[in-house]
VMD Tcl script that builds the backbone (N, CA, C; Angstrom):
set m [mol new atoms 207]
animate dup $m
set s [atomselect $m all]
$s set {name element resname resid chain x y z} {
  {N N MET 1 A -139.787 40.897 112.600}
  {CA C MET 1 A -141.115 40.922 113.155}
  {C C MET 1 A -141.069 41.440 114.580}
  {N N ARG 2 A -139.948 41.274 115.225}
  {CA C ARG 2 A -139.821 41.754 116.593}
  {C C ARG 2 A -140.101 43.244 116.660}
  {N N SER 3 A -139.596 44.026 115.692}
  {CA C SER 3 A -139.831 45.466 115.718}
  {C C SER 3 A -141.300 45.794 115.434}
  {N N LEU 4 A -141.958 44.958 114.645}
  {CA C LEU 4 A -143.384 45.174 114.399}
  {C C LEU 4 A -144.171 44.996 115.687}
  {N N SER 5 A -143.896 43.921 116.380}
  {CA C SER 5 A -144.667 43.639 117.584}
  {C C SER 5 A -144.337 44.600 118.714}
  {N N ALA 6 A -143.199 45.252 118.642}
  {CA C ALA 6 A -142.834 46.209 119.690}
  {C C ALA 6 A -143.762 47.410 119.686}
  {N N SER 7 A -144.332 47.744 118.525}
  {CA C SER 7 A -145.189 48.920 118.428}
  {C C SER 7 A -146.672 48.572 118.523}
  {N N SER 8 A -146.995 47.324 118.752}
  {CA C SER 8 A -148.385 46.907 118.861}
  {C C SER 8 A -148.594 46.195 120.198}
  {N N PRO 9 A -149.851 45.945 120.537}
  {CA C PRO 9 A -150.105 45.235 121.792}
  {C C PRO 9 A -149.407 43.878 121.799}
  {N N ARG 10 A -149.042 43.422 122.978}
  {CA C ARG 10 A -148.348 42.140 123.108}
  {C C ARG 10 A -149.201 41.008 122.547}
  {N N VAL 11 A -148.602 40.269 121.635}
  {CA C VAL 11 A -149.253 39.117 121.024}
  {C C VAL 11 A -148.245 37.981 121.086}
  {N N THR 12 A -148.666 36.836 121.565}
  {CA C THR 12 A -147.759 35.698 121.617}
  {C C THR 12 A -147.615 35.090 120.225}
  {N N GLN 13 A -146.595 34.281 120.066}
  {CA C GLN 13 A -146.409 33.578 118.798}
  {C C GLN 13 A -147.606 32.693 118.493}
  {N N VAL 14 A -148.136 32.046 119.504}
  {CA C VAL 14 A -149.292 31.165 119.313}
  {C C VAL 14 A -150.512 31.969 118.871}
  {N N GLU 15 A -150.733 33.113 119.522}
  {CA C GLU 15 A -151.875 33.958 119.137}
  {C C GLU 15 A -151.720 34.464 117.704}
  {N N LEU 16 A -150.522 34.933 117.368}
  {CA C LEU 16 A -150.296 35.450 116.026}
  {C C LEU 16 A -150.431 34.347 114.982}
  {N N SER 17 A -149.901 33.187 115.276}
  {CA C SER 17 A -150.023 32.089 114.323}
  {C C SER 17 A -151.493 31.721 114.101}
  {N N GLY 18 A -152.299 31.803 115.157}
  {CA C GLY 18 A -153.728 31.548 115.010}
  {C C GLY 18 A -154.401 32.583 114.129}
  {N N LEU 19 A -154.028 33.844 114.304}
  {CA C LEU 19 A -154.587 34.911 113.470}
  {C C LEU 19 A -154.190 34.747 112.006}
  {N N LEU 20 A -153.002 34.220 111.783}
  {CA C LEU 20 A -152.495 34.050 110.420}
  {C C LEU 20 A -152.912 32.734 109.782}
  {N N GLY 21 A -153.348 31.784 110.623}
  {CA C GLY 21 A -153.666 30.459 110.103}
  {C C GLY 21 A -152.410 29.703 109.685}
  {N N LYS 22 A -151.312 29.988 110.385}
  {CA C LYS 22 A -150.032 29.342 110.099}
  {C C LYS 22 A -149.527 28.692 111.383}
  {N N PRO 23 A -148.613 27.731 111.256}
  {CA C PRO 23 A -148.066 27.108 112.460}
  {C C PRO 23 A -147.234 28.093 113.284}
  {N N GLN 24 A -147.146 27.844 114.571}
  {CA C GLN 24 A -146.350 28.688 115.464}
  {C C GLN 24 A -144.904 28.714 115.016}
  {N N SER 25 A -144.437 27.631 114.428}
  {CA C SER 25 A -143.046 27.572 113.976}
  {C C SER 25 A -142.763 28.601 112.886}
  {N N PHE 26 A -143.766 28.948 112.073}
  {CA C PHE 26 A -143.606 29.995 111.056}
  {C C PHE 26 A -143.267 31.320 111.735}
  {N N VAL 27 A -144.060 31.686 112.735}
  {CA C VAL 27 A -143.848 32.945 113.453}
  {C C VAL 27 A -142.484 32.930 114.130}
  {N N SER 28 A -142.136 31.823 114.750}
  {CA C SER 28 A -140.856 31.705 115.439}
  {C C SER 28 A -139.682 31.882 114.472}
  {N N LYS 29 A -139.739 31.231 113.333}
  {CA C LYS 29 A -138.646 31.313 112.358}
  {C C LYS 29 A -138.509 32.726 111.793}
  {N N VAL 30 A -139.623 33.389 111.544}
  {CA C VAL 30 A -139.568 34.764 111.048}
  {C C VAL 30 A -138.970 35.663 112.122}
  {N N GLU 31 A -139.430 35.493 113.345}
  {CA C GLU 31 A -138.936 36.323 114.441}
  {C C GLU 31 A -137.433 36.144 114.668}
  {N N ARG 32 A -136.941 34.930 114.526}
  {CA C ARG 32 A -135.514 34.651 114.732}
  {C C ARG 32 A -134.669 34.948 113.498}
  {N N GLY 33 A -135.303 35.319 112.389}
  {CA C GLY 33 A -134.567 35.631 111.171}
  {C C GLY 33 A -134.153 34.407 110.376}
  {N N GLU 34 A -134.722 33.253 110.697}
  {CA C GLU 34 A -134.418 32.026 109.962}
  {C C GLU 34 A -135.236 31.936 108.672}
  {N N ARG 35 A -136.281 32.723 108.596}
  {CA C ARG 35 A -137.146 32.724 107.421}
  {C C ARG 35 A -137.570 34.153 107.151}
  {N N ARG 36 A -137.503 34.545 105.892}
  {CA C ARG 36 A -137.965 35.873 105.511}
  {C C ARG 36 A -139.364 35.740 104.921}
  {N N PRO 37 A -140.307 36.497 105.446}
  {CA C PRO 37 A -141.661 36.382 104.919}
  {C C PRO 37 A -141.752 36.973 103.514}
  {N N GLU 38 A -142.611 36.373 102.704}
  {CA C GLU 38 A -142.905 36.927 101.391}
  {C C GLU 38 A -143.718 38.200 101.599}
  {N N VAL 39 A -143.862 39.003 100.566}
  {CA C VAL 39 A -144.569 40.282 100.683}
  {C C VAL 39 A -145.983 40.082 101.210}
  {N N ILE 40 A -146.697 39.126 100.689}
  {CA C ILE 40 A -148.080 38.899 101.126}
  {C C ILE 40 A -148.100 38.482 102.600}
  {N N GLU 41 A -147.123 37.695 103.025}
  {CA C GLU 41 A -147.055 37.289 104.431}
  {C C GLU 41 A -146.739 38.488 105.323}
  {N N PHE 42 A -145.841 39.362 104.859}
  {CA C PHE 42 A -145.537 40.590 105.604}
  {C C PHE 42 A -146.814 41.394 105.815}
  {N N CYS 43 A -147.600 41.537 104.758}
  {CA C CYS 43 A -148.856 42.294 104.855}
  {C C CYS 43 A -149.826 41.616 105.820}
  {N N GLN 44 A -149.915 40.311 105.762}
  {CA C GLN 44 A -150.809 39.577 106.659}
  {C C GLN 44 A -150.391 39.729 108.115}
  {N N VAL 45 A -149.094 39.667 108.377}
  {CA C VAL 45 A -148.598 39.830 109.744}
  {C C VAL 45 A -148.913 41.235 110.242}
  {N N ALA 46 A -148.607 42.238 109.426}
  {CA C ALA 46 A -148.865 43.626 109.825}
  {C C ALA 46 A -150.338 43.824 110.152}
  {N N GLU 47 A -151.204 43.363 109.265}
  {CA C GLU 47 A -152.641 43.539 109.484}
  {C C GLU 47 A -153.123 42.765 110.701}
  {N N ALA 48 A -152.571 41.584 110.941}
  {CA C ALA 48 A -152.940 40.803 112.131}
  {C C ALA 48 A -152.565 41.539 113.408}
  {N N LEU 49 A -151.505 42.356 113.325}
  {CA C LEU 49 A -151.059 43.144 114.481}
  {C C LEU 49 A -151.749 44.504 114.537}
  {N N GLY 50 A -152.671 44.751 113.614}
  {CA C GLY 50 A -153.403 46.017 113.608}
  {C C GLY 50 A -152.609 47.166 113.013}
  {N N LEU 51 A -151.621 46.842 112.184}
  {CA C LEU 51 A -150.773 47.859 111.576}
  {C C LEU 51 A -151.020 47.913 110.075}
  {N N LYS 52 A -150.646 49.035 109.470}
  {CA C LYS 52 A -150.804 49.191 108.026}
  {C C LYS 52 A -149.456 48.919 107.354}
  {N N PRO 53 A -149.408 47.921 106.472}
  {CA C PRO 53 A -148.146 47.565 105.823}
  {C C PRO 53 A -147.470 48.757 105.136}
  {N N ALA 54 A -148.228 49.591 104.468}
  {CA C ALA 54 A -147.654 50.742 103.756}
  {C C ALA 54 A -146.982 51.713 104.723}
  {N N GLU 55 A -147.563 51.911 105.890}
  {CA C GLU 55 A -146.972 52.816 106.878}
  {C C GLU 55 A -145.670 52.247 107.427}
  {N N ILE 56 A -145.617 50.941 107.612}
  {CA C ILE 56 A -144.389 50.305 108.093}
  {C C ILE 56 A -143.278 50.497 107.061}
  {N N LEU 57 A -143.602 50.262 105.795}
  {CA C LEU 57 A -142.601 50.431 104.740}
  {C C LEU 57 A -142.161 51.880 104.621}
  {N N GLN 58 A -143.111 52.795 104.752}
  {CA C GLN 58 A -142.768 54.220 104.669}
  {C C GLN 58 A -141.804 54.604 105.790}
  {N N GLU 59 A -142.067 54.136 106.996}
  {CA C GLU 59 A -141.169 54.413 108.123}
  {C C GLU 59 A -139.799 53.801 107.872}
  {N N PHE 60 A -139.777 52.583 107.352}
  {CA C PHE 60 A -138.511 51.906 107.066}
  {C C PHE 60 A -137.694 52.703 106.045}
  {N N LEU 61 A -138.343 53.213 105.024}
  {CA C LEU 61 A -137.646 53.964 103.982}
  {C C LEU 61 A -137.064 55.271 104.494}
  {N N HIS 62 A -137.597 55.781 105.588}
  {CA C HIS 62 A -137.108 57.032 106.145}
  {C C HIS 62 A -136.062 56.835 107.242}
  {N N LEU 63 A -135.722 55.598 107.543}
  {CA C LEU 63 A -134.685 55.321 108.540}
  {C C LEU 63 A -133.314 55.584 107.925}
  {N N ASP 64 A -132.417 56.068 108.731}
  {CA C ASP 64 A -131.040 56.240 108.289}
  {C C ASP 64 A -130.309 54.944 108.622}
  {N N LEU 65 A -130.181 54.086 107.618}
  {CA C LEU 65 A -129.564 52.790 107.821}
  {C C LEU 65 A -128.093 52.778 107.449}
  {N N GLY 66 A -127.583 53.935 107.049}
  {CA C GLY 66 A -126.184 54.007 106.676}
  {C C GLY 66 A -125.880 53.328 105.354}
  {N N TRP 67 A -126.897 53.227 104.495}
  {CA C TRP 67 A -126.719 52.564 103.218}
  {C C TRP 67 A -126.390 53.521 102.092}
  {N N SER 68 A -126.090 54.770 102.416}
  {CA C SER 68 A -125.852 55.740 101.357}
  {C C SER 68 A -124.633 55.347 100.527}
  {N N SER 69 A -124.719 55.658 99.241}
  {CA C SER 69 A -123.646 55.273 98.322}
  {C C SER 69 A -122.494 56.227 98.382}
}
mol reanalyze $m
mol bondsrecalc $m
mol representation Tube
mol addrep $m
C-alpha cells in the first residue's frame, strides 16, 4: 500500500481507515505487510486513494520483477 499512497495525495492511516470504514490497525497491518488485502479490499483502497485498480494492476504487470522463467 505504501507504493499506492506514494502516487496519490498524502493520506494518513486514520483518514484512509475512515474512508474504508475499517480500523486504523487494518491499514497499518497492510502497509507493514503483516496482512495481505483481499481483491475487493485492494479495489476499495485504490478507489479511496482516487486511483483505478485496473490501472494499478496493469502497471504492476508491466514491471520487470525478474520473475522470468
